[in-house]
C-alpha positions in Angstrom: -67.6 42.9 -34.9 -65.0 45.4 -33.5 -63.8 46.2 -30.0 -65.8 49.5 -30.1 -69.1 47.6 -30.5 -68.6 45.4 -27.4 -70.1 46.7 -24.3 -70.3 44.7 -21.0 -71.3 47.7 -18.8 -73.5 46.5 -16.0 -72.4 42.9 -16.4 -70.3 40.9 -13.9 -67.8 38.2 -14.9 -66.0 35.5 -13.0 -62.6 34.6 -14.5 -61.0 31.6 -12.8 -57.2 31.3 -12.7 -57.0 35.0 -13.2 -53.6 35.5 -11.4 -51.7 35.3 -14.7 -51.7 34.2 -18.3 -54.9 33.7 -20.2 -57.0 34.5 -17.1 -55.3 37.8 -16.5 -55.6 38.8 -20.1 -59.3 37.9 -20.1 -60.0 39.8 -16.9 -58.4 42.9 -18.3 -60.3 42.7 -21.6 -63.7 42.3 -19.9 -62.9 45.2 -17.5 -61.8 47.3 -20.4 -65.2 46.8 -22.0 -67.1 47.8 -18.8 -67.6 44.6 -16.9 -67.2 44.1 -13.2 -64.7 41.2 -12.7 -64.2 38.6 -10.0 -60.6 37.7 -10.1 -60.4 34.1 -8.9 -57.2 32.5 -7.6 -56.2 29.6 -5.5 -52.6 30.0 -4.2 -51.2 32.8 -6.2 -52.6 35.8 -4.2 -49.8 38.0 -5.3 -50.5 37.4 -9.0 -54.2 37.9 -8.4 -53.5 41.3 -6.7 -51.4 42.3 -9.7 -54.3 41.5 -12.0 -56.8 43.4 -9.8 -54.5 46.5 -9.7 -54.2 46.4 -13.5 -58.0 46.6 -14.1 -59.6 49.9 -14.9 -61.8 51.3 -12.2 -64.9 49.3 -11.5 -66.6 47.0 -9.0 -63.9 44.4 -9.2 -63.1 41.8 -6.5 -60.4 39.3 -5.8 -61.6 36.0 -4.3 -59.9 32.7 -3.5 -61.2 29.2 -3.9 -59.8 25.7 -4.2 -61.7 24.3 -7.2 -60.9 20.8 -6.0 -63.0 21.4 -2.9 -66.8 21.4 -3.5 -67.5 23.4 -0.4 -64.9 26.0 -1.3 -66.6 26.3 -4.7 -70.0 26.9 -3.3 -68.7 29.5 -0.8 -66.8 31.2 -3.6 -69.9 31.6 -5.7 -72.0 32.8 -2.8 -69.3 35.4 -2.0 -69.1 36.5 -5.6 -72.9 37.0 -5.9 -72.9 38.7 -2.5 -70.2 41.1 -3.6 -71.5 41.8 -7.1 -75.2 41.2 -6.9 -75.4 39.0 -10.0 -73.1 37.0 -12.3 -73.6 37.3 -16.1 -70.5 35.4 -17.4 -68.4 32.6 -16.1 -65.0 31.9 -17.7 -63.7 28.5 -16.6 -60.0 29.1 -17.3 -58.2 27.7 -14.3 -56.2 24.5 -15.0 -53.1 22.5 -14.3 -50.8 20.3 -16.4 -48.7 17.5 -14.9 -46.6 14.9 -16.6 -47.2 11.3 -15.6 -46.1 9.0 -18.5 -47.6 5.6 -18.0 -44.4 3.7 -18.7 -42.2 5.5 -16.1 -44.2 6.5 -13.1 -45.4 4.5 -10.1 -49.0 3.5 -9.6 -49.3 5.9 -6.6 -47.9 8.8 -8.7 -50.2 7.9 -11.5 -53.3 7.9 -9.3 -52.4 11.1 -7.5 -51.8 13.0 -10.7 -55.1 11.9 -12.3 -56.9 12.9 -9.1 -55.3 16.4 -9.0 -55.7 17.1 -12.7 -59.2 15.9 -13.1 -60.5 17.6 -9.9 -58.9 20.9 -10.9 -59.6 20.9 -14.7 -63.0 19.1 -14.9 -64.8 18.4 -11.6 -64.0 21.8 -10.2 -65.4 23.6 -13.3 -68.4 21.3 -13.3 -69.2 22.2 -9.7 -68.5 25.9 -10.3 -70.8 25.9 -13.3 -73.6 24.2 -11.4 -73.5 26.8 -8.6 -73.3 29.7 -11.0 -76.1 28.4 -13.2 -78.4 28.5 -10.2 -78.0 32.2 -10.1 -78.0 32.7 -13.8 -81.4 31.0 -14.2 -82.8 33.5 -11.7 -81.5 36.3 -13.9 -83.0 34.6 -17.0 -79.7 34.6 -19.0 -76.0 33.9 -18.8 -72.8 32.9 -20.7 -70.3 30.3 -19.9 -67.0 30.0 -21.7 -64.7 27.0 -21.0 -61.0 27.1 -21.8 -60.0 23.7 -23.1 -56.9 22.7 -25.2 -55.9 21.2 -28.5 -54.6 18.4 -26.3 -58.2 17.2 -26.0 -58.0 16.2 -29.7 -54.4 15.4 -30.5 -53.6 13.5 -27.2 -51.1 14.2 -24.4 -48.8 11.2 -24.1 -46.8 12.6 -21.2 -49.9 14.1 -19.5 -52.9 11.9 -20.4 -54.9 13.2 -17.5 -54.6 16.7 -18.9 -55.8 15.6 -22.3 -58.7 13.6 -20.8 -59.7 16.5 -18.5 -59.9 18.9 -21.5 -61.8 16.3 -23.6 -64.3 16.0 -20.7 -64.6 19.8 -20.5 -65.4 19.9 -24.2 -68.1 17.2 -23.7 -69.5 19.0 -20.7 -69.8 22.2 -22.6 -71.7 20.6 -25.4 -74.0 18.7 -23.0 -74.8 21.9 -21.1 -75.4 23.9 -24.2 -78.2 21.5 -24.9 -79.5 21.6 -21.3 -79.3 25.3 -20.9 -80.1 26.9 -24.2 -83.8 27.0 -23.5 -83.0 29.0 -20.4 -81.0 31.6 -22.4 -77.8 30.4 -20.9 -75.3 29.8 -23.6 -72.1 27.6 -23.4 -69.0 27.9 -25.5 -65.5 26.4 -25.5 -62.2 27.7 -26.7 -59.3 25.3 -27.4 -55.9 27.0 -27.5 -52.6 25.4 -28.5 -49.5 26.6 -26.8 -49.8 30.1 -25.4 -47.1 32.5 -24.0 -47.9 31.9 -20.4 -45.9 31.1 -17.3 -47.2 27.5 -17.5 -45.7 27.1 -21.0 -42.6 29.3 -20.5 -40.1 26.5 -19.6 -41.2 24.3 -22.5 -41.1 27.2 -25.0 -37.7 28.3 -23.9 -36.3 24.7 -24.1 -35.1 22.6 -27.0 -38.7 22.0 -28.2 -39.4 25.8 -28.4 -38.6 26.3 -32.1 -40.4 23.1 -33.1 -43.6 24.2 -31.2 -43.5 27.7 -32.7 -43.0 26.3 -36.2 -46.0 24.0 -35.9 -48.0 27.1 -36.9 -47.6 28.7 -40.3 -47.4 32.0 -38.3 -44.2 30.8 -36.8 -45.2 31.5 -33.2 -47.6 30.5 -30.4 -50.6 32.4 -29.3 -50.5 35.4 -27.1 -52.8 35.4 -24.0 -54.7 38.4 -25.4 -55.6 36.5 -28.5 -57.3 33.8 -26.5 -59.0 36.4 -24.3 -60.3 38.2 -27.4 -62.0 34.9 -28.5 -63.5 34.5 -25.1 -64.9 38.0 -25.2 -66.4 37.5 -28.6 -68.2 34.4 -27.5 -69.6 36.1 -24.4 -70.9 39.1 -26.4 -74.4 39.5 -27.6 -75.0 38.1 -31.1 -73.1 34.8 -30.5 -76.1 32.9 -29.2 -76.3 30.5 -32.1 -72.7 29.5 -31.5 -73.7 27.8 -28.3 -72.1 24.3 -28.0 -69.2 25.3 -30.3 -65.5 24.5 -29.7 -63.3 27.2 -31.3 -59.7 26.3 -32.0 -57.2 29.1 -31.2 -54.0 27.4 -32.3 -52.8 29.2 -35.4 -53.4 26.2 -37.6 -50.8 24.2 -35.6 -53.4 21.4 -35.3 -56.3 20.9 -37.7 -59.0 18.5 -36.8 -61.8 17.2 -39.0 
């Protein structure tokens, strides 16, 4: 399959966390292949506007929602459907990472970090998926692509809530693939390693940077566009029998069995 064979004309895509990084690259790639894009953001409206302005002409929209708030999620989906008419693809990309090592943080800090990370990375996408699926089933088809992490498999000792949230996202995707396949709604997951994003910039420029790049035999970390390309391929026609899959995008930096 090549770029020239991919055509999302007439389809509408929600990309969460599209104000930068993987989300921005994914929004651009879908738009370049003809899709109308809902650029989701929470607090970074400036970044979302930059993403929106970078998209080729089309019926694109910028919409805000706090994924931790179930009412905000419902309103967001209603607004997206109202603006676009239908939603064909949902990309659950938005996520946060916080460090809260169990041996050095207070109980209050521990609890608060778990609440923020799980609500953003897992409960929010679960609620968003529920609301979008109600519209997809009316259309008789749909694609959902979740952006997970290699941290779901290898562990995150300084940010255990992040690892747990991504492992939960993996399990949710596989469960929903079974629930929704009979309705022609297909669910996929991509699991990147480190990616050249603002969220990873400080770590990659620090003393661990060379070590992290050299974890891969390619001697670097992923580019946002490489993750976006994988998302696009999974959302494209012909990938139906991959439903339930988890695709590693980590340059062989972490191999699981």
